[in-house]
N, C-alpha and C positions, 0 to 999 in steps of 0.2 A: 506500355507500362507507365502508370502514373508516377508522378514525383513523390507522392505520399508513400507508395510501395518502396521506392528506391531509398528514401530517407529512413524508413522503418527498418529496412534490411541493413543499412549502414549502422544504425543505432544498435541493432541486435548483434552485429559483429563486434562493435565497440564494447558493448556490455560483456560479451563473451571474453574478449581479451582482458578486460578489467577483472573479471572473475578469476581467470587463471593467474593474472599478476598478483591479485590480492591473496589468493590461496597460497602462492609461493612466498609472499611477503610475510605472512603470519608466522611461519616457523622461525624465521630469523629475527623476530622482533623481541628483543630482550632489553630494550631501552626504556627510559622513563615513560610510562603510559600517559602522563600528563603533558608531555612535550612532543609536538608533531615532528616526525622524522622527515628526511628528504623524500623517502618513498611514499610516505603519507601525503605530503604536499603534491607529489606527482600524481598520485591516485586521485586526489580531489580535483586537480586540473583536468585529468583525463575524464573524470566523471562529468565535470561541467561541459566539456566538449561533446560527450555522448548525449547529455541532456539537451544541448542545443540542436543536434541532429534529430533527436527524438521529437522535440518540440516542433521543429519545422515539418516533420512527417505528419504530426497530428494536425497542424494548421492546414496542410495541403489536403488531408483526407477528410477532415470534418467541416471546415469552413470553405465551401465552394460558392463564391459570390455571396449573395444574400441568404443562401440556403444553408442548412445544417444537416449533416449526415451522421448517423450513429449506428453501431452494430455491437455485438457482444465482444468482439475482438478489440474494437476501438475503445470500448468502455474499460476493458482491462488495461489497455495501453495508457489511457489517460490516468487511470488510478495509479499505476506504477510510476508514471512520469511525475505527477504531482507529489506522490509519496517520496520519490527520490529527491525532489526539490526540497521538501520539508526536511529530509534527512541531511541534505547538504548544508542547509541553514543551521540545523541543530548541531551538526558536527563542528561548527565553528566555536562552540562553547563547551561541548562535551565530547570525550573520546569514546565514540560508539561505533568504531570501525567494524566491530564484529557483526553488526547488523548487515553489512554489505555481503557477508557470506550467504545470507538468504536473499537479500534484495536484488543483487546483481544477476544471479542466475535466473530469478523469476522475471526480472526486467528483460533479459535476453530472450527468454521464452515468449513473453507476451508481445514483444515487438516483432519477433519472428512470426507469431500467429497473425498479427495485424498485417504483415506483408503477405502471408500465405492465404489469408481469408479477407481480402480487401472489400468484399461486397458489403455495402452499407445501405441503410434505409433512410429515406428523406423524412426528417422530423416535421410533422404537421404543425402549422401555426408558428413557424420559426420566426416570423416577423413580430410576434407579440413580445414586447419588452420584458414583461414579467416572466414569460416562459424562458427567455434567454437568461435572465437573472437566476431563475430556478435551476436551470441546467448547469450553470456555472457553479452555484453553491452545492448542488447535489454531487457533482463530480469531485469537488474539493472535499466534501464529507466522505465520499467513497475512498478517496486517496488517503485521507487521514486515518480512516478505519483500517485500511490495508497496512499502513505503517504500524498502527497499534497492534494488529494481528501478528505481523512479522516480529515485532519487539516481544510480544507475549510468547511466541513460539521459541524464540531464542532464550528467553528467561526460563521457560519450562525445561529446555534441554540443559541449560547450565545448572539449574536447581537440582535436576535429577543427577547430573554428573557429580555435583558437590556432595550429595547425600548418598552416593553409591558406596557400599561397604568396601573398605580397603582390602585389596587382595595383593599380597606381596609379589606373586608371579606376574601380575598384570600391572605392577606399579610403573615399570619403565615404559610399557606401552601406553598407559594412561597419560604419563607425563608428556609423551611426544604425540599424543592424540590431538585431533583437530580441536575438540572442545577445550582441552587443557590449554592449548596455545591461544585460543580465543579469549580465555579469561584474562590474559595479560593485556589484551586490546580493549577490554570492556571495564566500565566502572563497577564497583561492588553492587551486589544485587539490590541492596536497599536504595542506592542511588538510581539504579535502573527502574525500580518500582516507582520512585517519585517521578521520574521522567515519563513512565508509562501512564500514570494517572493524570499527569498534566496534559499529555496528548489526548487521553480519553475525554477530559473536560473540554478541550478545544473541539474534538470530533463531535462530542455530544451537542455543543453549541451550534456547529455547522449543520448537524443532522436536524436540530430543532428548526433552524432557519430553512432547511430544505422542506420540511413539512409545511411551514407557514407560507413560503413562497409558492410551493406546489398547490396549496389550497387556493391562494389568490389567483394563480394562473388558471386553475381548473374552473374557478367561479367565473372568470372573465370569458373563458372560451366556451364552456358547456353549461354554466349555471349551477354546477354541483361543487360543493366544497371539498368533499373527499370521495372521489370515485373509488368504489371497492374493487379495483382490479388487483392483479397479483403484485404489481410494483408498490402500490399503496399499502397493501396488507403486510408485505415483508419489510417495507421501510418502517412502518409503525411498530412491528415486532422488534426490529433492531433498535429503534429509539427507546422502546419500553425496556428492553434488556439492559442497555447501557444506563438508562435512568435508574433502574433498580440496583445496578452495580454501584453507582455513585452514592445512592442512598445507603446501601449496605456498607460501603466504605466509611461513610460519615457516621452512621449510627452504631455499627457493629464492628468496625475496624477490619472489614474483609481485606484479605491480602493473600499472597502466595497462590496456591493451587486453586482455591475457591475463586479468586479474582480472575485467574487465567482461564478457568472454564467458562465463566460468564463472558469474558472478552471474546473468546473464540465462538461462543454461541451467537453473540451480537454480530460478529463478522460473517458468520454463516448466513444469517438472515439478510444482511446487507448484500452479500454475494448473490443470493437468490432473487433479490429485489429487481435486478436487471440482468446481470451477465448470465446466470444459470438458466433462467426461463427464456431469455432471448436466444441463447445457444440452442435450446430444444426447439424453439419455434423456427429458427432459421436453418438448422442443419438436420434435426431429427424429423420434424414434422414437415419441413420444406414449405413453411407458410411465409 
């Protein structure tokens, strides 16, 4: 058993324990949302330790000497690792602990998948410096868009919860429901929307750099600027979707459910750009 599998399994267990601890912490949280509690600080420390284990697992699985190995499970693992790093940094300024209700279980699942499906493919031309830069930026863009999608999903759930008609018989249950308690750990929806679009701008910039560096690497390796394979097509569709969303936000003030639908569409294209198609090739078609 490789060390990459071991560290991914340890990270999965750590994320699972943090998920349970965070879920149990939310109901008791009635303190000032702007001031970190002792439980919150412990959670952040535990998350930092799990991220360390996760990062070591990725390093051991992907970087094997001068070679680079990737698979659909490792791509998901990298995305959630970088996404959680972005969250951890962002949480130093904003109280967005409610996002962990989605991110931690997903991180536990993806690290467990990376441990269960460790087979990876050698990346051709890994010695090319432009290709290495492209892979680094592409994985960062993938991770940022994953965080954006998780944030959008939570905003959609909270928006639906806030606009649900008031039912007296269900009032007590709603008050003690998970989403109601999550509201106390999250900023107002308008603040979340500003955070969301700031993340989208950063992700769009990273995605733009992904297209540019990918074109340069492709030109140096094969003499083609944009090879029309599935990864290029879905990446361009994702780039176009987020670009139109930002234009619509600037010119027409898109927000709320319209913005969330465009966000999830862009995330879907980005997911298909590598992970979805790679999963089909490696596990369904056994290629």
